[in-house]
N, C-alpha and C positions, 0 to 999 in steps of 0.2 A: 845643523839638523838637516836631514835629507828632506827635500820637498815632496809633496804628494805627486801622484801620477798626473801628468798634464800641466804641472806647475810652470809658470812663466820663468821660473828660475832654472828650469832644466831638470834633467833626471838625476844629476849627480849631487853629491854633497857640496856645499859652498862654505868656504872658510869665511869667518866674520870679517876679516880685513879685506875681503873682496867686495863687501857691501859698504863697510865703513872705511874710508880712505885716509891716508896720511899718517898711519901708525908707524912708529919706528920698528925695525926688524927685531923680532923676539919679544915685542911688547906684550903679546897675549900668551906667551909660553907659560903653561901651567895655570892659566886663568880659569875661573869657574863662573859660569852664568848663574845668577842668583834669582832674578825676577825680571818681569817685563810688564809694561803698561803703556798704552797709547803710542806704540812705535819706539819706545825707549827700552833699552836693555841694560840692566845693571849687572856689572861684572866684578868679581873679586880677583884682584891681580895677585900673582905669586911674588909678593914683596915682603920683606921683614919677617918677623916671627908671627906665625898664626895664633900664638897664644898671648901676644902682647900688643898687636896692632891689626887694623883692618884697612886694607888699601883697596879702594873702589874706583871704578871708571863707569861713566854713562855713555852708551853708544846710541845715537839717534839713527835709527834704521831708515827713517823717511828722508833725511837730508844727507846721510852719509858722514856726519860729523861725530866727534867724541870729545869728552871732557874728563879730566882726572880730578877727583875730589880731594879735599884735605884729608890727611891720614887720621883715622880714629884710633887714638892711643888709649888702651885700657887693658887690664888683665882679664882674659876671657877663656872660657872653656867651650864656647859655642856662640854662633851668631845666626840670627834669622832676619834677613833684610827684605824690604819691599820698596818699590818705587812708584811714585804718583806723577803722572804727566800733567803739564800745565792746563790742559783742556778741562781737567776735573775742577780746577779753580776758576777758570774764566770761560764758562759756557757761552757767554755772549761777547761779541766783538766790542760792545760798548764798554766793557770792563777790561779791555785788553791791557790797560796800564798796570793792572795788578799782577800781570805776568811778566813784568820786566825783570830780567835777570841781572846779576852783578856782572861787571866787565870780566870777560874771559869765558863766559858760559854761553853756549849757542842757543839754549832753549830753557824754559822754565820747568823745574821739577822739584820734588821733595823726596827724600829718602828717609825711611824709618828703619832703625836697627834695634832688634830685641837681642840683648847681650846677656849670656849666662856668665855670671861672675866666676873668675878662675881661681877660687879658693881651694887648692888641691890638698891642703892639710886638714882643714876642718870642713867636711862636706856639709855638715848640719848648718853651717853658717852661710852657705851660698845663697845668693839672691839673683833676681833677674832685673835688669835695668833697661830703660828705653832711651835711645839717643836719636835725635833728628837732625837732618841737614837740608837746607833749602838753598837753591841757587841764587836766592836774593840775599843770603847771609854769608859772611866771610868764614865762618867756622861752625863746627858741630855744637849743638845745644849741650847744656849741662845734663847729666843723667837724672832721670826720674825713675823711682822704683815701680816695677810692674807687680811683682809679687815676691815674697821672701821665702816661702816654703818650696824647696825644689826636691822632687822625688829622685832618690838615687838607689832604690831597691830595698831599703830596710827602714823606711820612715814614711811619714805622711807628707804629701806635697804634690805640686804640679809637675807634669811631664813637660820638659822644655821641647818646643817644636823644632828639632834639628832639621827635619826634612820637609814637613808640611808647609804649604804656602799660605801666605796671608791673602785675604779677599777684600777687595774694595767694593763697598755697597753704600750708595747714597752718601758719598763724601765721608765715610767712616771706614777705617781699616779694621778688619776682624781677624784675630787668630783664634784657632780652636785648641783647647787645652784639656786633656784628660786629668783627673785628680785621683791619686791613689791614697787609700787609708792604710795606716800601718798594720791594722788587723783585718780589715775587710777587703783589702785589695782595691781594684777599680770600682769606685762607687759614685763618681760625679763627673760631669762635663761642664766646662765653662767656655765663654768667649772673652777674650781681652780686646777691648774696642778703643780706638783712637780716632778722634776727628782729624780730618786733613788740615784743619786750622789750629790744632793744639799740639803741645809737646808732652802730653801725658794722657793716660787712658783710664779705663775702669773695667772691672771684672763683672760678668753677668753669668749666673747659673743657667745652664741649659735644662729646660723642663721636659726632658725626655728620659724615661726610665732607662737605666744603664743596660738592662737585659735586652732592650730593643736595639742597642747599637753594639752589642758584644755577644752575638749568638755563638753557640757551640761550633757551628759550621761557617764562621765568618770567612769572607774572601777578601775583605778590605777593612782598613780603618775608616771611620766616618770622615768625610771630606766636605769642607765648606765650598759653596759656590753661589753664583747669582744667576737665576734662571732667566730665560728669554722673556718671561712675563714680568720681570722686574722684582722678584722676590728673593730675599736671602734664604738659601736652601742648604740642606745637609744631605749628602748622598752616601748610601751604605749598601754594599753588595754582599750577598751571602747565598748559601745553598739551602734549599728546603725541598724535601721529597724528590731529590734527584735533579731539581731544576735550579737554574741560576736566577736569582731575583735581585732587583734593585729597588730599595726604598728611597723615596724623595720626601724629605720633611721640609716644610716651609715655616718661616717665623712671622708672627703677627696676625691678628684678626681684629674685628671691630671692637672688642672688649680689652684686649691685652696685646700690646705690640711686642712683648717678650715671649708670648706663648708659641710653642712649637707643635705643629700638626702634620701628621703623615698624609700628604696630599695624593701620593701615587705609590702603588706597588706594581712594578713592571716585571713580567717574566720574560727574560731575554732569550733570543734564539742564538744558539751557539754557532760559531763559524764552521764547525764541522761536526759530524755525528759523534765521534769519539774524541773528546777534548779533555786531556788530562790537565785540568786547570790547577795551578798552584796559587799561592797567596799573592795578592796584588800589593806591590811595594809602593807604588805611586799612582795617584789618580787626580786628574784635573778636569775642571768643567770649563768648556769654551763658552764664554758669555755671549759671543756673537754667533757662533756656529751652532749652538744648541746640541753639542756632542760632548761626550766624555772621552778623554784620552787616558788609557790605563797601561801600566807597565808591570809585568809580573816579576817574580824572583829570578827568572831566567833572562831578564832584560828583553823579553818579547813585547812588542807594542801592539795595542788593539785600540780601535776606535768604536765607541758605542753610540749608535744612532738611537737616541731615546725615543723619538717620535715613532720610528718604525720597529723598534725593539730588536735591533740587529747589532751583532758584534762582528766587526770586520778586522782581520789581521793586517797590519801594515808591514810591508816588506822593508825592513831596515837592516842593512848589512852590519853585522856584528852587534846588533841591538843598540839601545840607547842607555847610557849610564848618567844618572842625575841630570836629565834634560830640563829645559825650561820652555814651555809652549809659548809661542808668540803669535798673537792675532794682529794682523796688519790690514788696514784699509788700503787697498791697492790704488784707488784714484788719487788720494792725497799724496801717496808716495811718488806716483808718476808725475804729478804736477810739480811736487817739490824738486824732483830730479831734473825735470825739464827747465824749471826756473833757474836751477844752478848752472845748467849748460848754457842758458842764455846770458847769465852773468859773466861766465868765463870766456865766452865767445865774443 
């Protein structure tokens, strides 16, 4: 990913193996970044059959180390993975012992994989399973079913999240799932939620009318995030009266922790007077930066400053295709790298 202007990484793009060292030649050829958290980047390697196995590696961007996970072998038609860094489990140094990894792993982490069953003969029998892997365990967990009704265009069921990212909020991983009815079309939204300490999750219905998240002039799909004030939020962008607007819904109040309320409606200032904006294919919320990163159908990249209501275009040569935003605390990274230098010298 190209760094922003003035970045300490310089103005050019950096290959991952220039930050994470010791990888064999060709190790990352064809690899795909899937998720990031706490300085850890989860990568799917181009190994084996993508329909029969999932080969993953975890890259620690703070220390420059990497680990290959055991192969997840299963018949699949899609997978959505997320990673949780050890800091989420051990916020206090007094409990550091709970973050001890198995031999061969440089740091503590947990990976959750939502897998769409690859039943290509009987689509109506497809289901979605959850697999988990922890660096404290030798292998993947047994699968647990997330939901069994999968929408495939002519039935009722959940839409599998092929491209949307999971969100970590208060030690719970959240996926956002639209639900289509065979006769009514899109008529519900749900979240599928998994505690960081569990290997199974639960479905919760989103109490927002569908017409509030699927307007005629939608510019984006609803996107989950966690705002800087510590609330689980839903972001939705659309056009109204010729203006580009951003709705921010937040979950929880004094009476009902599952209630969703529209906290803000922001009218955004366009980056130029005439902006032929198309549909947004991907949108992410930066938990620490307080900004939205959006990518449209032409792979153009924009950064939304929510506080100042501004959209700024990011200059990325050739655009970005299926990127994964990574938020890094620079002081820990520098301290970690300096410590490594001290060890080797």
